[in-house]
N, C-alpha and C positions, 0 to 999 in steps of 0.2 A: 645566785644559788648559795655562794659561799657566805655572803652577808647575812642571809637568812639563818644559816646555822650558827654564825657567830653571835647573832642577836639572842639566841636561846641559851640556856645554861646546860652545861654538860651534866650527864646523869650516869651513875654507876648501876649496872644491872648485873644479875647472876648470869654467868656464862651458860649455864644449863638452860636458860630461857631463850637463848639466842637461836634463831633458825640458821641452818647451813647456808642458805641463799644470802642471809644477811652478813655472814662472815666472809663469804667468797671474794668479795672485792678487796678486803684486806689481805687475805691469803695470796691472791693474784699479784697484788703490788709487792707483798713480802717476798714471794718467789722471784720476782725481778730484782729486788734489792740484793738478796742473797747472791744471785748469780752475778750481777754487776759488781758488787763490792768484794766478794769472797771467792768468786768462780765455784760456787756451791749450789748444787741442785737440791732446792728445798722442798720439791714436790712430794717425794715419798713422806716426809714429815707432815706436809700440809694434808696429804690424803689420809694419814692416820688420825689427825685432828678432826677431819671431817667425819670419819667413821665413828669416833667417840662422841662427837656432837650429835649425830644422828640418833644415837641410842641414849642421849641425855646423860652421858658419863664423863663429860668434860667439865671439870670443875675449875672456877676462877671468877674473874671479873671482866666485863666489857664496858668500854666508855661509849655512850650514846649522846648524839644530838638529835633530838626528836626521835624520829624512826630510823635514823642512820647510825650504824655502828662504825665508829672511827678508830677504835683501839681495843685491844684484848690482851689478857695475860691469863695463862692457866697454870694450875698447881697439881702437884702430886704429893701424897702423904706416904711416908714410909716409916712406920713405927712412931718414934718421937720426933721425927724430922719432916719438915715441909720443904718441898722444892718448887721454885718458880720455874717452869719448864720453858716458857717463852713469853716474850713481851714485845708487842709491836703496836704502833700507831701510824695511821696513814701520814704521809709526808707533810701534808697541808696542816696537820694537827700536832705534829711532833714538837711541841713547844714545852719548855720545863714545867709550866703550871699544869698542864694536862697529864704529863708524865708523872708528875708528883701525885696528882689525884688518883690515877690508876695504880701506881706502885704502892702508895699509901694504903688503898683500899684492899689489895690482895695481901699485903703483909698483915694489915690489921685482922683481916678475916682468918688467916692462918694462926695468928697469935691467939685468937679466940676459940680456935678448934681444940676440943678436949684432947689432952695427950701431947700436943705439939710443943716442943721446948727449944727448937732450933729451926731456922729458915736458912736455906742456901739458895743462891742464884748466881748465874753468870750471863749478864744481859748485854749481848753483843749488839742489840738494836736500841740501846739507850742513847739518847742524844744529849742528855744534860751535861753541862760543863763539869769538869773534875771538882771545881770549888763549890758546886751547888750542895747545899745541905740536903740530906735525904731523909725519908720519913723514919721516925722512931730511932734517931741518931744516938740516943743514949744506950741502946742495945746493939748498935751496928758496928761491925768492923769491915772496912773496905780494902781490898787488895787489887790494885789495877794489874791488868795483864795485856800482853802484846799478841796481836794476830800477826804472824810472819808468814812469808811465802818465798818460794825459790823456783826459778825457772829450771826445769830439770835438764835442760842443755848444759847447764854448768856442771852437773853430777859426773858426766863422762870423763871429766878432767880431774876428778879428785883421786888422789893417789891411794892405793890400799896400804894400810897400816897394820902390822901385826902387834897385838896387845902384848903387854910385858910379862904375861904368863901364858901358858899353853891352854888354848881354848878351841873348842869346835863350834862352828856356826851351822845351825840347822834351821830349816823352815818351820813355821808354826805347825804344832801338832797338839791335838786335843788333850793327849795323855799329860801334857806338861801343865795343864791349867791350874791344877791345885799348887803345884811348885810355884808358878807365877804368882798366884795369890799371896803365898808367903814371901815371895820376892818384893812385891809391891809394899807390903806392910813394913819390911825391913828397910827398904829403900827411902820410905817417906817418914820414918820415925823422926820426930823432932823437925820435920821439914815444914816450911811455910805452906805448902800445898795441902798438908793435912789439917791445916786451919781452915782452909777453903772447902775441902771435901772430907768430912770425918770418916768416910768409908775406907780411907787409906790407913786408919788407925788400928783396924782389927782384921784378922783373917776372914771372918765372916763378911765383913764390909767389903774387903778386897774381892772376895768371891763374886759378891753382888755387882761391884763395879765392872769386873770383867765380863760378867753375863750381860750387863747393859750394853757394853761396847760390841759384844759379839751378836747379840739377838736383835737389838733395836737401832733405828736409823739416826738417832740423835747426833752421833759424830760420823755420819755417812754409814755406808754399808761395809762391814768388817771384810777385809781383804786378806785372807790367809796366805795367798801366794806372795804378798808383799811384806809379810811379817817375819821377823828374824829372831831366833833364840841364840844365846850363847851359852855353851855348856863348859864348865870348868873341867878340864881333862883330869885333874888331880883327885877331885871329889865326885865327879859325875853329876853335879847338881847345876840346875840353871842359875847363872850368875848375872845375866842381863837379858833384856828383851826390848825389841822395837816393834810395836804393834801399828799396822796401817789400816786405812779404810779408803774407799772410793767415795768421794763427795760429788762427782759428776763423771760422765765418760772420759773426760781429759784431765781430771784433777784428782790428786790423792791428798790424803791427810795423815800426819803422824799422830796417832791418838795417845801414844804412851812410849816414852823412852825412860827406862829405869835400870839402875845398876845396883848391885849389892855394895853396901859401904866399903867392904873389904876389897872390892874390885875397882874402886874409883882411882883416878889419876893414873890409869894404866892404859889409857888410849882405846878402851873397849867402847865407850859411848860413841866416839867418832866412827869407829869401824861398823858398829851395828847401824848407825844412821846412814852411813855411805852405802852399805848393802841394801837397806830399805829403799833408799832413793833410786838406786839403780833398777831395782825390781819394779818400782812404780813407773820409772821412765820406760822400761820394756813393755809395761802393761798399757802403754799409750798415754801416760800422763805428761802434759806439758808444764804443769805446775804442781807443786806439793806445798801444803801449808801445815802450820802447827801453832798452838798457843802456848804461852809461857808467862809466869808470873814476873812482873818487872823487877822484883828484888832477887830473882834467881840468877844472879850475875854469871856464875859459872856456865849454866845452860846457855844463856843468851850469847856468851862469848864462843861457845862451841857452835851454835846455829849461825851466827854471823861469819865464823871463820869458813863454813862450807858454802856460804852464799845466800843464806836467808836475809830477807830485809823486812822491816816492821811496816805493815800497811795500816793497822788501826790499833788503838787502845781501848779496852773496855773494862768495866768494873766486875769484880767477883765480890758480892756481898753476903754477909753472914750476920743474921740477927740472933742473938743468944742471950740467955740470962733474963728472959722476961717472964 
């Protein structure tokens, strides 16, 4: 059977034209891969994709061999920006030539979309080697990122550390959301991650970023009980935050750890992370994960100091200036 598919030529078709039943084998395999590789329950995201596909509102590309769908990538357009939300090929077809065809097709489609001037993606399921040239390279910036994980049994042994200034730690509360948007923008000003995600550059963008974390399952289900705020006692303002989600019943994920520039080097990041990890441990998490840009050396040093280890490297890709 595989030889017959290999003998035919791959074809790109619009994702809107794909039936849910044709995509189900991919989603079933992808659910297993996410669980095996990242301890991540992809089922809520898969169900959301199915619902959008049923109403013909899932836009993107699919890779087909004859009547068989062997890969897909979907897109979301937000103003002048296009996002590649997911990218997956069946393991038997996950070779560079097919990945290049699918990736090139969705990027080209977004480039041709009226009003789109920037494309962002973080492709955790891309198999291509780091040295592989990628589509439309003249417009592309690549930032590699680490997927890191910690066994929460280690967190019980982490000592509490008082920051170098008076601070009060509080659980997540919705009333601080606007302050946190301002914090995110200040924390990422001039930071490499604002090149990866331009929502960090403006307060409206940061508001939208936080809404996505809280309302949608892309980074797991937001877990308020595991999220911690730091309030500067002298000003009464939020000076740091560590946000958490649940990516499976036994796995948590740190979706955001950021500190005001004026509060850095004061051991605040360590203590926010430690408290967040303890809350996730008490919620039944045996592992906690996070992602970090490879050039963010200070953050990586912090994560490794508490016990995180790198499990995978994946690319964050930005096409701009086309």
